[in-house]
N, C-alpha and C positions, 0 to 999 in steps of 0.2 A: 407548615403543613400540620394539621391536627393529628392525634393519635389515631383517631377512628379512620382517617383516610389512609394511613398506612397499613391498615390490618388486612390481612388476606383470609385469616380465619379467627374468629372469636367464639365464645360461648355466650350465649344468649338465655338458656333457660335457667329459670330462677329456681331456688330451693327454699321450701318452707322453713320458717325459722320459729324457734321459742326461745325465751330467756331462760339463763341458768347461771347463777354465781355471777351475775353482771354482764353475762355474755350472750350471743345469739347463737344457738345450736339447733341442727334439726332434730325433731322429735323422735326419740328413740334411737338416735345414731351417735356415733363418736364424732368428735370434733373434725372438720375438714381442713386439711393443711394444703396450702398452695406452695409448691416449690418452684421458685422462679430461676431460670437458667439462662442468662444472657451469654451470646456467641458472637464471634466475629472471626470469620475465616477459620472454622476449626472442623473443616471437612474429614482430617485424618482421623478424629477422635470422636466425632458426634453420635454416630450409630453405637459404637462400644460403651461409650460412657454414659448415653441416655438408657442403654439397657441395663447396665450396672445400677443407675438410680432406680429405675422401676424395680428392679429385683429387691433392693433394700426398702423401698417403700412398700412394696408387697409383704415383707416381713414384719411392717409395722401395722398391719391391716387388722389386728386386734385391738389396736389402741385408737387408731386413727383412719379416717377416710383421707384420701389424697388426691390431688392432681398437679401435673406439671405443666408449667406455662414457660415454653422456651421462647426466646426471642432472638430471631436472626437480625442481627445490626448491620444490615447492607452488606453482608459479606459476597465475595465475588469468586469463590471457589467451590460453590456447590453445596455449601452448609445448608442453606434453606431447603434445597431440593432433597438432599439426604434426610433432614429432620422431617419434613412432609412425610416422605416415604415410611418412616418409623411410625409417625403419629397415625397413619392409616390403619396400623394393626392395634391401636389402643385407643379406647374412648376417652378416657381421661388425661391424654397428653395432647396440649393445644400448642399449635405454632403460630407466632406472630412475626410479621416481616417489617423491618424498616427498608425503604427502597434504597437509601444511603445510610452510611456511618454516621451515627449522630452522638456518639460517645455513650459512656457506662451510665452517667445521670439520667438522659433521656431514655435510656433504654428500660432502665428499672423503673421509672415513672411510666411509662407506656404499659410495662408488665403489672405493675401495682394496679392499674385502672382497670384489668382485666381478671384479676384474682378474686375467687368466690369464697375462698378459706377464711377461717377465723383466725388461722395464724398464716404468715407468710415467712417461708424460708428462703434465702438467696444462697444460691450455690454456684461454684465457678465450675464450667463444664469440664475443665482439665482435672478435676477431682483433686486438687492440691490439698484440700482438706478433704479427708475420706468420708464416705457417706455416713458412717457410724456417728459423726458428729451432729448428724440431723436428730437423733433421738435424744442426745443429751441437750441440744438446744431447746428442744420441745419440753423436756422434762423440766428443765430449769426454769423455763417461762411461765409452765403451768404451777409449778410447786411456789414460786416467788411472786406471781402476779406482775412480773416486770413487763414494760412497755417494749424494751429492746434488750436482747441477749446477744453478745458479741463472743465470736471465737477469739481467744488469744495465744498466740505462741511465745508472748514475752512475758507472760506472767509465770508465777510459780507452778511449776508442773506441766508447762507447755514447751515446745522445743521445734527446731527447724532442721530440715534434712534437704540436702541436694539442691540448695538454692545457690545460685552464682554469687560470689562474693560482693560484687557492686551492687546487685540487687539487693541482697540482704543488708549491707550498710545503709543503703538509702532507705530501706523500709524501717530498719531499727532507729536510725536517727530522726526521719519524718515522725514516728510515733513517741519518740522522746520527745521531741519539740512540742507537738500537739498535747500530750501528757502534762508537760509543764504548764501550758498556756491554759488548760482546760480545768475546771473545778472537778473535784472529786479525784478517785484513785484509779482511773482506768490506764491500763497499760497499752491497749490497741483502740486506735480510733479511725484507722483508715482500711482496716479489713472489711470484706464484702460479705463473707459467710456470717450471716446472722439470722436469729429469729425475731419476728415482730409480732405486736398485737397488731390485727389488721385494722381494727376501727381508730385506734390511736394513730397508726401511720397516715391514715387517710386524712387527718387533721393537720398535718403539717405544712403543707403547702410548698412542698419542695420546688427548687428553682435550679439548681445546680444541674449542668449539662455533662459533665465529665465525672472523673473519680472522686472530685471534691464532695460529690454527693453523700460519701459516707460519713466524714466529720459533720456534714450540714446535718444529718439527722441526729448525730449525738449533741450537737450544739442546740438544736430545736427542742429535743427532748429534755436536755437540762433546762431550758428556759421555761419548760412547762411543767418542771418538777416530776417528770416521770422517772420512773425507776429503771435503772440500766444494770445488768448483770453481766459478768464475764465468766467464760469457762476457758480451762487451759486446753490448748488445741496442739495438734501436730501438723506443723505446715511442711508438706513433702512434695518436692518436684520432681520426683523419681518418675511417675508416671508421664509428666509434661516432658522431661528430657528424651524418655522412651518414645515420644511420638515422633522423632525423627528430627534432623537439623534444619529441615524446611519450616518447621513451625517456630513462630516468633511470638515473644510477649508482646501483649497489646499495649503495654504501658510505656507512654512516652515520657523520657527522663525529666525534660525541661517543663513539660507542661504539668508533669507530678508535682516538681519542686515549687513551681510558682503556685499550684493549687494549694499545697501544703502551707507555704507561708501566708495564703490569703485566709486559710482556715485558722490559722494561729492568730491573724488578726481580728478574725470574727470572736474568737474566744476572749482575748485580751488585748484590745488595740492598745492600751496604754503602754504596754511593754514595747512596743515598735516607736513610741514616742517619748513617754517618761524615763524610761530607762537610759536610752541614749542621751536624753537632755539632762539627766543627774550626771552622768558620766562626765558630759561636756562642762557642766557647771563646776564640777570638782577640778577638773583641769584648768578651766578659766580662774578659778579663785588661786590656784598654784600659780599660774602665770602672772596674774594681776598683783599677787603678792610681791613677786620679783619686781614688777613694775614700781610698786610703792617703795621698795627699798632703794631702788635707783633714784627716785626722786627724793627721798629723805636724805641720801648721800649728797646730792647736788644742792639740797636746800641748805644744808650746813655751810657749803662753800661761800654762798651768797650773802653773808652776814653783814656785809657793808650796806644792804639794801634794807631800809627800816620798814617800808611799808610790806605789808605780808602779801598782798597780791602781785606786787612786782617781783618780790623774792620768789614766789611759787611759780610765777610764770616763766622766769628765767632758770628755774630749777627744771621744770617739765620740758621746756626746749632743749636744754642740754640733755637730759636724760633720753630724750627722745633721739637726739643725733647720736648717742653712743649706742643705744639698744632699740632701733625703730621696729625690729620684729617682735619684741616684747610687748609693746603697746598694741600693734597690729593683731597678733595672736591672741592677746589676751582678751582685747575687745570684742573681736569677731567670734571668738569662742563663747563669749558670756551672751552675746546677742543670739547666737544659734541655740544656745540652753535654753534662754528663755522662751524662744520660739518653739523648740521641741516640747517643752513643758506645757506650754500653751495648748498646742497641738494635741497633746495627750489627753488634757482635760476635757477639750472639745470632742474627741473620740469617745472618751468614756461617757460624756452626757449623751452623745448621740446612740451609743449602745443602748444606754438605759431607756431612751426614748423608744429606740426600735423594739426593745423587749416589751415594753408597756403596750405598744401598738400591735406586737403580734399576740400577746396575750389577749387583749381585747379581740382581735380579728377571729382568733380561734374560740373564744367564748361565744361569739355572734354566731359563727359557722356551726358550732355544736347545738346550740339551741335552736337555730333554724333547721337543722337537720332533723333533731329530736321533735319538733312541732310538726314537720312534715310527716313522721313517722307515725304520730299519734292522731293526726287530723283524719276523720273519716273519709 
């Protein structure tokens, strides 16, 4: 199903643009910010938290124009109906609908296609990151010229409150794992609350359907040498917990874990093959060293055989009878080590080919888009 087919309300009016500092801005106006808010079964909080977002964005109107793009991702509890009722009272709140739940990745891509802003800020409706993070994200992206600015509760100055232990540990170790595989010094790669340069974001050709879209954005931004910034943030589930026991986190643990492993593979595929291969190689060398020791001991016992090959054959046969596991484990681990290392080299080569193709495709897309804009 195309994203246009699943829309029940979109904005089609265009805004006149002018260039300034390499960007496109309306003449005589502050930059337009699109705040994207995905939601799935959030009826308990949708009206209250949308109102809080609107109040905060109104406090920024001396610096920014703004719109909220709310995406109801196939909710079955009245979330869409309540959001529509709220949007009818405000001209700059737009509600989009998916007829069924497609996941965070598809929801964000759908929303990005309907954003008109120069900057896009993604927020979680539960406001686990408070609204004041929006100003800080926008300030950093404008000051640094970054393509992506990420909120991070794990960097110095950031902290976490009221998050269940299991959910917290899963998030911490997922981000540590991805930080170890990714280039750079980012401490948070899975978080959704971010600010984007909208023009840059539209060149990434995102493909993820679920929560793995967040590491995918980081990965592709790194490939294009885009600047990524982090700001310390406070992740607080106090409001989410106060919503009542019936409200559940939409994160699926097994799916999220698999998505994290896949994202780590995209960042550094050789870690999944070459490192285990090297470990197996060291183990096989140790076992095979004992195999050689057994062989030499038996070789000395067959001094009556003068022909070398006869003596060596007898020594190998005797050593194998005494310790067959040494031969089996040593040779099997050596074979597996060679295979893992070979797969790692092939994966690394494929990654480089993909990066070159991605660079080429992005360059062609940008040049085609720019030609279309300059053509009369």
